[in-house]
N, C-alpha and C positions, 0 to 999 in steps of 0.2 A: 887452489887460488882461483878466484872468480875472474873470468875473462871479461874485460871492459868492452861493453857494446856502445859504440859511438852513436850520438844523435844523428850523424850524417848517414848512418846505415839506411838503405832504402830497400823496399821490395820492388824489384825492377823486372819488367817483362815487356817485350815487344817495343822497346823504346819509351815505355811509360813507367813512371816511378810514383810510389806513394810513400810518404814519410811515415816512419814508425811512431807510435805514441811514446810519451816520456815514461821510461821504465826505471825500476830500482837500480838496474845496472848502469844507468846514466845519471840519474838524480833520484832522490826519494820521491816515491809516487804517492798519489792521493787516491782516496776511494772514489769510484765512479758514482756519478749522480744516478739516482733512481727516479724514473719519471712515473707519473700517475695521471689517470684521467681527471679532467677538471671541466667545469663549465666553460663555455666558449668565451674567451677573453681576447682583447686586442690591445696593442701597444702602439703609440705614435710618439715620436720624438721630433720636436721642432728645435732647430739649432742655428747658430751662426758661428763664424770663425774669429770674432773679435771681442768677445765679452760684451759688457754693457757699461753705460755711464752709471756708476754705482749710486751716486747721491740721489738719483731719481728713480732707482730701481728697488733698493732695499728699504724696508721700514726701519724705524729707529730700533736698534737692538734692545733698548729698554722697554720697547712696546711689544712684548711677546704675548702670545695667547690669541684670543678671539677679538679683542677690542683694538687691534692695531689700526693705524691710519694708512689707508691705501696710498702708496707712493705715486708720484706724478706719472711716471712711465707706465705704470700698471692700471691707470684709471680706466682704460677700455675694458678691463676685466672686472670692474666693480660689480656689474650686475650678476656675475658668477661667483661672488665672494664665498658663498656657502659651498661651492663645488670645487674649491682649490685650496692648496696649502702652499705657504711660502717658507723658505728656509734661510737661515743665516749661519755662517761658519761651517758649512759642509764643503769639503774639497777632497782631492785625491792625494794631498801631501806633496804635490809637485812644485818646483820652482823653475819651470822650463819654458815659460812664455808660449809661443805659438805651438810648440811641440806638445802642449797639454791638450790641444784640440782633439787629437785622435784618442785620447784617454777617457773622454767623457763617459762613454757607455760601457767601459770595462774596468776602469780604475788602474789599468796595467799599462805601463809604458812599453811600446812595441819591442824595444831592444832587451827588455827584461822578461818577455813573455815565456821564455823557456823555463823559468823558475816557477811557473804557475800551472796547475793541473790542466786548465783549459786555455792556456796561453792568454792572449789579449782578446779572446772572444767577446764580442759586444752583446749587450742585452737583447737587441733585436734579433741577432743571429742565434742566440740561445733559444729564444722563443720560436724562431723559424725551425730549429731542429726539433723542438717539442711538437710543433704543428705538423711537420712533415708535408705530405701531399694531401692533407685534408682540404686545402685551398689551392686554387690554380697557381698562385705565387706564394711560396713559403714566406717571402719578405719582399718589400719594395724599397729601394734606396733612391731618393729623389733629390733634385737640386733646382733652385731658382736663382739665377744670377750669381751663383757661387758654387764652389766645389763642395762635395759632401765627403768628409774625412772620418766619420764616426763609426762606420759599420765594418766589422772585421770578422772573418771566419775563425774557427779554432786553429787553423793552420797559419794564421797571421795574414791572410790575403784580404786586401781592402776590396770591399764589394763595390763594383762600378755603379754610378748613379745615372738615372735617366732624367730628361727634362720634361717640360710640360707636354709637349707634343708626344714624346715617347710614352709618357704615362697614359695619356688618353688612348693611344693606339694599342697599348698593351692590354688595357682594360676592356676595350669595346670593339676593336676592329678584328675581323676574322683573318686568320693567317691564310696565306695562299697554299694551294696544294703542294707547290714546290717546297715551301718553308716547312710544312708539316712532314714531308718526306725526309727533309734534312734533319729535323728534330728526332724523328723515329730512328733514323740511321745512327744519330749521336747516342741515343739511349741504348741501342743495341751494342754499339761499340763499347760504351762504358760497362755494360753487363759482361761483355767478353773479357775486358781488361780485369774486372774483378774476379772472374773465374780463374784467370791465370795467376793473379795475385794470391788467391787463396791456396792454390797449389804450391807456389813458392814459399808461402808462409810456413809450411810444415818444416822446411829446412831451418828457418830461423828458430822455430819453436824448440827444436832438438838441442840448441845451444844455450837455452835459458834455464835458470834455476827455478825452484818450485814457486817462489813468490812472483818472480817475473813472468813465469808461465801463466799464472792466474791473471796478472795484469794484461798479458798479451792476448789471452782469451777474450778479455773484455774488449780489446781493440778489434779482434776478429769479429766479435759480435757487432761492433759498430760498422764493420764492412758489410756484414750480412744485413744490417739495418739499411745501409745505403742501397743494397740490392733490392730490398723490399720497397724503398722509396722509388726506385726506377720503375718497378712494376706498377706502383701506385700512380706514377706520373703519366704513364702511357695512355690511360683513358682520357686524360685532359686534351690530348692531341685532337680528338674528334668531338669533344664535348663543346657545344655552342657557348660562346661568350654571352654575358648579359647584354640586354638591349638598353639603349638610352635615347631619349629625344634630344639630349643635349648635343649641339654641334661641336665639332673639334675646336677647342679654343685657339684663338690666334696668339702666337707667341711674340714677345717683344713689345707688349703694349704698355710697358712701364712696370716699375717695381710693385706698386700696389695692385694693379690689375692682374699681373702674372701670379703673384703670391695668392691672391684671393681665388683665382681660377684653380690653382694647384690644391689649395685647401678644400675646395669644393669637390675636386676629384678624389681626394683622400676620403672625404665623407662617403662618396659613392663606392669607393673600393671597400670600405667597411660595411656599408649597407648591403652590397651584393656578395659579401663574404668572399671577395676575391683574394684577400690576404688578411693576416692578423698581426703583422709586424711591419711598421713603416717608419723610416727616418727621412727627414727633410731638412736640408741646410739651405738658407736663403741669404741673399746679400742686398746690394743696392747698385743702381745704375746712375752714373753721373748725369745730372740734369733733372732727376725726379725730385718731387717736393720743392722745386725751385732752388735746389742746392747744386753748387758747383764744386766737385771734388769726389773723392772716393771714401768708402767706408773705413778702410784701413787708415787713411790719413786723418779722418775725423776722430778715429778712436784714440789717436795720440793727441788728445785735446789740450793738454797742458793748462786746463781750466780756462781756455780762451772762450769767451761767450759765444762767438759764432760757431765754433766747433761743437760746443755743448748743445746749442740749439739744434744743430744738424743731427746729432746723435739722438736727441729726444724725438725728433720727427721720424727718423728711421726706426727707432726701437718702439715707439708707440704704434707704428704701423704693424709691426710684428705682433704686438699685443692685440690690436684690432682683429688681425687674422686668426689668432688663437681663440679670441672670443667668438669669432664667426664660426669656427670649427665646433666649439662647444655648443653654440646655438643649433647648428645643424644636427649634431648627435643627440642633443636633448630633445629635439623635435621629432626624432625618428624612433618608432617602436622597434624593440629588439625582438624579432620573431623567433629567435633561437633560445633566448633566455627569459623573455618577459621584461618588463620595464622599458627603459630607453637604451639606445646604443651607448650613451655616455655612462650609464650605470656599469657597463662592462668594458669600457675602453679607458685605459690610463693614458693621459696626455702629459708628456714631460717636456717642458721648455728648459733649455740649458745650454751651456757652453763649457768646454774644458779649459778655457782661459777666462779669467774673471773680468779683466779689463784690457783695453787697448794698450796701456803702458806695460803689458806683459805680466801683470800679477796673476797668479793662479790660486790665490788664497780666498776662501769664501766664494764659491762659484755661484753665478746667478742661476737659480733653480726654482721652478714652479711645477707642482704636480696637480693635475685636475682629473676628476672622474675616477673610473675604475672601481667604484664601490668603497673607496676609502672614506673615513670620517674626516671631512675637510673643515674649512672655515677658520683656519688658524695660521699663526706665524710662529714657527718653531725655531727657537734660538739655542744653539749648541755652544759648548765651551770654545773660547778662542785661544786657550792655553794649549800649545803644541803637545804637551805631555799627556793631555787627556782629550785630544781632538777626536771627533767622531768622523770616520771615513765616509765620504760621499757614496762609496760602494755599498754601504749599509742601506741606502735608499734604493739602489739598484736591486739588491737582494730582496727587499720588501716588495718591489714591483714583481719580481719573478715569483715569489711565494703567493702573492695575490693572483698571479696569472695561473696558478695551479701547479707549478713545478715544486717537487719535493726536494728542495735544496736547503742547506744550512750555511753555505759559503758561496761567495761569488767574487772573483777578482781579489781585491784587497779588503773585502769586508771582514768584520769580526763578529757581526750579529745583524739581525734585522734592525730597522731604525726605531729607536724609542720614541713613543709619542705618535707614531703613524700607524693606525690600526684600520683594519677592514671593518666596514659596517656590518 
């Protein structure tokens, strides 16, 4: 009779614990992904926590294809029409309001993560794992006037976000000798912990069946990969950061100014190859755009004209800043790949909640750049029995990024109609 191994089982040493992977002895396991080398690709997600005003965001669903009419909210993106794709009727199958926000980049609700091979790992963190220590920052999680809830590691940990000032300092300001020493000590401590964990792992390995032992070996290989990443990270401690003539931006200059400054730092992060995976969540400050109120309150508009007008101003600004980012990446040569930075950078705008009144059906999603064949409005079935998961879009982004994967989160295939050029 097989002994049940509980998910709570830990490899513990010196007061430090690492959770085991999902094994057959706990739940059915899935095959591990195989990674492969790929051209240098980048991913940026621009998000908010309240959805959008739908009537000004989505084209008419009868207006699919290349000849759609650009909706009012998206007008600032008109000049980039050939570089982006719009989607109707893609979602994660949730009916959970604000709790859908953390699901945007995984398709997996956090409390159901244990049932998926990679938990509720988000796209940016999947890419960060793929990139490893090839860049100074495997990923950057950012915020402007709002919390960032979309980035999660494969262990379900929400990645903390930094603000405008923190972003600038991380990119360009040299660390003090004291901070470098602390970082070096931390890396050494992590390496020592992993050494002990590998020793303790042998005891667990003896209690596993043949198939679980194979899966457990894959887990141990991931620990060895982490050891390798620690070795790779150490040289970054003494490697100079890139230089910039841009002064540190002042924070708190208003929603439009702060978001524009952050978008410009994102472009610099990509240009300097400081990171290849970025998420940014942004909100609104009472008083900006001549508006009195909060984004959340406006999002519960009830079709009131003043609330709708406020949403259009807030959301058009987001589109202006997305257009600005596209402008910046289009104008910059990609010295690693040839072409422009936009050619090799996928920019996703979206939210895990479709509208302020808590709908999660047909998420607001825009994809730009990345080498995809754009210039289209893709309309998918709205019948729940044949609905296409939004995670199929996430899978297509990962495949475009060079990852050799055929499933991600709740996907069932790559997205039909969205092909790489």
